C-alpha positions in Angstrom: -19.1 57.3 -26.8 -18.0 54.9 -29.5 -14.7 54.2 -27.7 -16.4 53.3 -24.5 -18.5 50.6 -26.2 -15.4 49.2 -27.9 -13.6 49.0 -24.6 -16.6 47.1 -23.0 -16.6 44.7 -25.9 -13.0 44.0 -25.5 -13.4 43.6 -21.8 -16.2 41.0 -22.2 -14.2 39.2 -24.8 -11.3 38.9 -22.5 -13.5 37.7 -19.7 -14.9 35.0 -22.0 -11.4 34.0 -23.0 -10.3 33.7 -19.3 -13.5 31.7 -18.5 -12.9 29.3 -21.4 -9.2 28.9 -20.4 -10.2 28.0 -16.8 -12.7 25.4 -18.0 -10.1 23.9 -20.3 -7.6 23.8 -17.5 -10.1 22.1 -15.2 -10.9 19.5 -17.8 -7.2 18.8 -18.3 -6.6 18.5 -14.6 -9.6 16.1 -14.2 -8.5 13.9 -17.2 -6.5 11.4 -15.1 -9.3 11.0 -12.5 -11.9 10.4 -15.3 -9.7 7.8 -16.9 -9.2 6.0 -13.6 -12.9 6.0 -12.9 -13.7 4.6 -16.3 -11.0 1.9 -16.0 -12.4 0.9 -12.6 -16.0 0.7 -14.0 -14.7 -1.5 -16.9 -12.8 -3.8 -14.5 -15.9 -4.2 -12.3 -18.0 -5.0 -15.4 -15.4 -7.5 -16.6 -15.1 -9.2 -13.2 -18.9 -9.4 -12.8 -19.3 -10.8 -16.3 -16.5 -13.4 -15.7 -18.0 -14.6 -12.5 -21.6 -14.5 -13.6 -21.2 -16.3 -16.9 -18.6 -18.8 -15.6 -15.5 -17.5 -17.4 -13.7 -17.1 -14.1 -11.5 -20.1 -14.6 -8.8 -18.1 -16.5 -7.5 -15.0 -14.9 -6.4 -12.1 -17.0 -2.9 -10.9 -17.0 -2.2 -7.8 -15.0 1.4 -6.5 -14.6 1.2 -6.0 -10.9 -0.3 -9.4 -9.9 2.0 -11.5 -7.7 1.8 -14.9 -6.2 2.8 -16.0 -2.7 3.5 -19.3 -1.2 4.0 -18.5 2.5 3.9 -20.4 5.8 3.6 -18.3 8.9 3.7 -19.3 12.5 3.8 -17.8 15.9 4.7 -19.3 19.2 5.1 -17.8 22.6 4.0 -17.6 26.2 2.4 -15.0 28.4 2.9 -14.7 32.2 0.8 -12.6 34.5 1.9 -12.0 38.1 -0.4 -10.5 40.7 1.4 -8.9 43.6 0.2 -7.7 47.0 -1.8 -4.5 46.7 -3.2 -5.3 43.3 -0.1 -4.7 41.3 -0.1 -6.8 38.1 2.8 -7.5 35.9 2.8 -9.0 32.4 5.6 -10.8 30.5 5.1 -11.7 26.9 7.5 -13.8 24.8 6.5 -14.3 21.2 8.3 -15.7 18.2 7.0 -15.2 14.7 8.3 -16.9 11.6 7.5 -16.8 7.9 8.9 -18.9 5.2 8.1 -19.2 1.5 8.4 -17.4 -1.8 6.9 -14.4 -3.5 6.7 -14.1 -7.2 5.9 -10.8 -8.9 4.5 -11.1 -12.4 1.8 -13.1 -14.1 -1.1 -14.4 -11.9 -0.6 -18.0 -10.8 
C-alpha cells in the first residue's frame, strides 16, 4: 500500500515538472515577439511625443533609414483598333525611366 502512494507522488511530481518545462519553453519562444511588441509601443510613444510636443524637427538615427533623390518618368502611347465584327485590338508602347541616387545610412 505504501509503495502505491509513493509511485503516485512521483508521478504527480513528474507531471508538474513536465508542465513547468512546457511553460518555460513557451515563455522562451515568445520572448522575441514580446520584445518586438514592446519596442513597437516605445517607438509609437516616441513618435507621438515628438510630433505632439514639437520635437519633430530632428529625426532620430536608425540604422536602416535611407535617403532617396529620384526622378521618375513614363512616356508612351496606346492605340486601339476596332475591326469589323466587333474585334478590338490594343497596342501599348510605354517607356519608363528613373534617375537619381539612393543612400543607405543616417536619415537625411
